C-alpha positions as CSV (number, residue, x, y, z in Angstrom):
1,M,0.2,0.1,0.3
2,R,1.4,3.3,-1.1
3,I,0.8,6.2,1.5
4,T,-0.1,9.4,0.4
5,R,1.7,12.0,2.3
6,I,-0.1,15.4,2.8
7,L,1.3,18.1,4.6
8,A,-1.4,20.6,6.3
9,I,-0.4,24.3,7.0
10,S,-2.8,26.4,9.3
11,G,-2.9,30.0,8.6
12,S,-3.0,30.7,12.3
13,L,-0.8,30.6,15.5
14,R,-3.7,30.8,18.0
15,K,-3.6,28.0,20.7
16,A,-7.8,27.6,20.0
17,S,-7.2,28.0,16.0
18,L,-10.4,26.6,14.6
19,N,-8.4,26.0,11.2
20,T,-5.9,24.0,13.1
21,A,-8.6,22.2,15.1
22,L,-9.9,21.5,11.5
23,L,-6.8,20.3,10.1
24,R,-5.9,18.0,13.1
25,A,-9.1,16.5,12.5
26,V,-8.6,15.6,9.1
27,S,-5.9,13.9,10.0
28,K,-7.9,12.0,12.3
29,L,-10.3,11.4,9.5
30,A,-7.6,10.1,6.9
31,P,-7.7,6.7,5.6
32,A,-5.1,4.2,6.5
33,D,-3.0,5.0,3.4
34,V,-2.9,8.9,3.8
35,R,-1.0,10.4,6.1
36,I,-1.6,13.6,7.3
37,D,0.8,15.9,9.1
38,L,0.5,19.3,10.5
39,Y,3.4,21.4,10.0
40,S,4.3,23.2,13.5
41,G,7.0,25.6,12.6
42,M,4.9,29.0,11.1
43,A,5.9,30.7,14.0
44,Q,9.6,30.0,13.6
45,L,9.7,31.3,10.2
46,P,11.6,34.7,9.6
47,L,9.8,37.9,8.2
48,F,10.4,37.3,4.3
49,N,13.7,39.3,3.4
50,P,15.1,38.7,0.1
51,D,18.2,40.2,1.7
52,I,19.0,37.0,3.8
53,E,17.1,34.1,1.5
54,A,20.4,33.4,0.2
55,T,21.3,32.3,3.7
56,D,18.6,29.4,3.8
57,P,17.4,30.2,7.5
58,P,16.8,26.7,8.8
59,A,13.0,27.2,9.6
60,V,12.6,28.3,5.9
61,A,14.7,25.3,4.5
62,D,12.6,22.7,7.1
63,L,9.2,24.2,5.7
64,R,10.5,23.6,2.0
65,N,12.2,20.3,2.6
66,R,8.8,19.3,4.0
67,L,7.1,20.5,1.2
68,L,9.0,18.9,-1.5
69,G,8.3,15.7,0.5
70,A,4.8,16.1,0.8
71,D,2.7,14.9,-2.4
72,G,-0.1,17.4,-1.5
73,V,-1.0,19.9,0.6
74,F,-3.9,21.2,2.7
75,I,-4.2,25.0,3.7
76,A,-6.8,26.3,6.1
77,S,-6.2,30.2,7.1
78,P,-8.9,32.2,8.7
79,E,-9.4,35.8,6.9
80,Y,-7.9,39.2,8.4
81,A,-9.1,42.1,6.8
82,H,-10.2,40.9,3.6
83,G,-7.1,39.2,3.3
84,V,-5.1,35.9,4.4
85,T,-2.7,35.9,7.5
86,G,0.3,37.6,7.9
87,V,1.5,34.3,8.8
88,V,0.5,32.4,6.1
89,K,1.4,35.0,3.4
90,N,4.9,35.2,5.1
91,A,5.4,31.2,4.6
92,L,4.2,31.8,0.8
93,D,6.2,34.3,0.4
94,W,9.5,32.5,1.0
95,M,8.6,29.3,-0.9
96,V,8.0,31.6,-4.0
97,G,11.7,31.7,-5.3
98,C,12.0,27.8,-5.1
99,E,10.4,24.8,-6.7
100,A,8.2,23.6,-3.5
101,F,4.8,24.6,-5.0
102,V,5.6,24.0,-8.5
103,D,2.9,21.4,-10.0
104,K,1.9,20.9,-6.1
105,P,-1.5,19.4,-5.7
106,V,-3.1,21.9,-3.2
107,A,-6.5,22.2,-1.5
108,L,-7.9,24.9,0.6
109,L,-9.8,24.3,3.6
110,N,-12.2,27.1,5.1
111,T,-13.8,27.2,8.3
112,S,-16.2,30.5,7.7
113,P,-18.3,31.1,4.6
114,R,-17.9,34.7,4.9
115,A,-14.2,34.1,4.4
116,T,-14.5,34.5,0.6
117,H,-11.5,37.2,0.4
118,A,-9.1,35.3,1.8
119,Q,-9.9,32.2,-0.1
120,A,-9.6,33.9,-3.6
121,A,-6.3,35.5,-2.6
122,L,-5.1,32.3,-1.3
123,K,-5.9,30.7,-4.6
124,E,-4.6,33.9,-6.8
125,T,-1.1,33.4,-4.7
126,I,-0.9,29.3,-5.0
127,T,-1.8,29.7,-8.7
128,M,0.7,32.2,-9.1
129,M,3.3,29.8,-7.6
130,S,2.5,27.3,-10.2
131,A,0.4,24.9,-8.2
132,R,-2.4,22.7,-9.0
133,I,-5.5,23.8,-7.0
134,V,-7.5,20.6,-6.3
135,D,-11.0,22.4,-6.7
136,E,-13.0,19.4,-5.6
137,A,-11.1,18.5,-2.5
138,S,-11.3,22.8,-1.5
139,I,-14.1,22.9,0.7
140,T,-15.9,25.1,3.4
141,V,-16.7,23.6,6.6
142,P,-19.0,26.3,8.3
143,I,-17.8,26.0,12.0
144,L,-16.9,29.5,12.7
145,G,-18.8,30.7,15.9
146,S,-19.8,27.1,16.3
147,K,-17.6,26.5,19.7
148,L,-16.7,23.0,18.1
149,D,-13.3,21.4,19.0
150,E,-11.2,19.1,17.4
151,P,-13.2,16.0,19.1
152,D,-16.3,17.8,18.0
153,I,-15.4,18.1,14.4
154,V,-14.4,14.6,14.4
155,S,-17.7,13.1,15.8
156,D,-20.0,15.2,14.0
157,P,-21.6,13.2,11.2
158,E,-22.3,15.8,8.4
159,I,-19.1,17.8,9.1
160,S,-16.8,14.6,9.2
161,A,-18.4,13.2,6.7
162,A,-17.7,16.4,4.1
163,L,-14.1,16.6,5.3
164,Y,-13.6,12.6,4.6
165,E,-15.1,12.8,0.9
166,A,-12.8,16.0,0.5
167,I,-9.5,13.6,1.6
168,L,-10.7,10.9,-0.6
169,A,-11.0,13.7,-3.5
170,F,-7.6,15.1,-3.0
171,R,-6.2,11.4,-2.9
172,R,-7.7,10.6,-6.2
173,A,-6.2,14.3,-7.5
174,I,-3.0,13.4,-6.1
175,A,-2.8,9.6,-7.7
176,L,-4.3,11.2,-11.1
177,H,-1.4,13.9,-11.0
178,R,1.3,10.8,-10.1
179,A,-0.3,9.3,-13.3
180,E,-0.3,11.9,-15.5
181,G,3.4,12.0,-15.0
182,G,3.9,14.8,-12.5
183,T,7.0,15.4,-10.2
184,D,9.2,12.8,-10.1
185,E,9.1,11.8,-6.5
186,A,12.3,9.4,-6.7
187,N,14.1,12.3,-7.2
188,L,12.6,14.5,-4.2
189,P,13.6,14.3,-0.4
190,R,11.7,12.4,2.0
191,P,12.2,13.8,5.4
192,A,10.3,12.9,8.2
193,L,6.9,15.1,8.5
């Protein structure tokens, strides 16, 4: 059985972040052949600065290697002032000058139906970075204001079913990407996620 490796990135640093809770729930709902690992290094990334880009800061190198080693990426980000959060934009800015997102399947998860501006901006940025947005796996799960936490999300029949279907759709898209001759994963590093 081939494991599909997905890196999950939350655009929030809050301990009680709904986006992070959603990604943790997705990880728990994944079938046995899908491994979803939550990236925990957002707070360690320095502010993007082209003057230090060539020094390859360790936190930046770690994120890049995790992205290169993943078959796909889930991103969930809240919306702040009609845009993506500074931390997710900062992380993406660090990856513009490398191949980490080139031809990479990406699915966008959203915890609020009102957060359309951030989703559109995130989709535009990711597309400009040459990633492949998987629309059928990109869903909105209306949990903002619900006071649901990770166990509640997992145990809610409607939400968990929608998330499970999104995971399956993402797995299918990744498999199709491989079959179409997507990125040659044999030559990419496979760090522990």
